[in-house]
C-alpha positions as CSV (number, residue, x, y, z in Angstrom):
1,L,45.9,-5.7,-80.5
2,P,46.4,-2.0,-81.0
3,R,43.3,0.0,-81.4
4,T,42.2,3.6,-81.5
5,V,40.0,4.9,-78.7
6,K,38.4,8.4,-78.7
7,I,38.4,10.1,-75.3
8,S,36.6,13.4,-74.9
9,S,38.2,16.4,-73.1
10,N,35.5,16.0,-70.5
11,E,36.7,12.5,-69.7
12,I,40.2,13.7,-69.4
13,T,39.1,16.6,-67.1
14,E,37.2,14.1,-64.9
15,A,40.2,11.8,-64.7
16,L,42.4,14.7,-63.6
17,Q,40.0,16.2,-61.0
18,D,42.0,15.1,-58.0
19,E,45.3,16.3,-59.4
20,L,43.8,19.7,-60.5
21,R,42.4,20.2,-57.0
22,E,45.8,19.4,-55.5
23,I,47.5,22.0,-57.8
24,I,44.9,24.6,-56.8
25,N,45.3,23.9,-53.1
26,T,49.1,24.0,-53.4
27,I,48.9,27.4,-55.1
28,K,46.6,28.7,-52.4
29,K,49.0,27.4,-49.7
30,V,52.1,29.1,-51.4
31,L,50.2,32.4,-51.7
32,Q,49.2,32.2,-48.0
33,E,52.9,31.7,-47.0
34,T,54.2,34.4,-49.4
35,P,55.3,37.7,-47.8
36,P,52.5,40.3,-48.1
37,E,54.3,42.7,-50.4
38,L,55.1,39.9,-52.9
39,A,51.6,38.4,-52.6
40,A,50.2,41.9,-53.4
41,D,52.3,42.0,-56.6
42,I,51.1,38.5,-57.6
43,M,47.5,39.4,-56.9
44,D,47.9,42.6,-59.0
45,K,50.1,41.4,-61.9
46,G,49.2,37.7,-61.9
47,M,51.2,34.5,-62.3
48,V,52.7,32.8,-65.3
49,L,52.2,29.0,-65.9
50,S,55.1,27.0,-67.3
51,G,55.7,23.4,-68.0
52,G,53.4,20.8,-69.4
53,G,50.6,21.5,-67.0
54,A,50.3,25.0,-68.5
55,L,49.2,23.3,-71.7
56,L,46.1,21.7,-70.1
57,R,43.2,23.4,-71.8
58,N,41.8,26.3,-69.7
59,M,44.2,25.7,-66.8
60,D,44.9,29.4,-66.6
61,Q,41.2,30.2,-66.5
62,L,40.6,27.6,-63.8
63,I,43.3,29.1,-61.6
64,T,42.0,32.6,-62.2
65,K,38.4,31.6,-61.4
66,T,39.1,29.6,-58.3
67,I,41.9,31.6,-56.7
68,G,41.1,35.1,-58.1
69,V,44.6,35.7,-59.4
70,P,45.2,36.6,-63.0
71,C,47.0,33.7,-64.6
72,Y,48.7,33.5,-68.0
73,V,50.5,30.7,-70.0
74,A,54.1,31.4,-70.8
75,D,55.3,31.6,-74.3
76,E,56.7,28.1,-75.1
77,P,55.9,26.8,-71.6
78,L,57.7,23.5,-72.2
79,F,61.0,25.3,-72.7
80,C,60.9,27.8,-69.7
81,V,63.2,25.7,-67.5
82,V,65.7,25.2,-70.2
83,K,65.7,28.9,-71.2
84,G,66.0,29.9,-67.5
85,T,68.9,27.5,-66.9
86,G,70.6,28.8,-70.0
87,A,70.2,32.4,-68.9
88,V,71.8,31.5,-65.5
89,L,74.7,29.7,-67.1
90,E,75.3,32.5,-69.5
91,N,75.4,35.0,-66.6
92,L,76.9,32.7,-63.9
93,D,78.9,35.5,-62.3
94,V,75.6,37.4,-61.6
95,Y,73.8,34.3,-60.2
96,K,76.7,32.6,-58.5
97,R,76.1,34.2,-55.1
98,T,72.4,33.3,-55.2
99,I,73.1,29.7,-56.2
100,M,75.7,29.3,-53.4
101,L,73.4,30.9,-50.8
102,S,70.6,28.4,-51.5
103,K,72.7,25.3,-50.8
């Protein structure tokens, strides 16, 4: 039978610990493999979170605290990919070369 169960944010955080640790480790690895001049820009200006993970409470603060990089949540993070894809499609002539080179 259906029923309602209350789950605290602490319980959710505990359940996601391994995944959060993996996200943090992946960000660290990507930053280590990033060219120094770009990494310096990221360290200075920060990174923007998009997608559903960006909506996890205090995710930006967790990344800032553990990695030391300023981190911000994008406006409407769930729509970032759609908006970016739309921008590329509207300006396909500008992005065509980049798209073709990455194949």
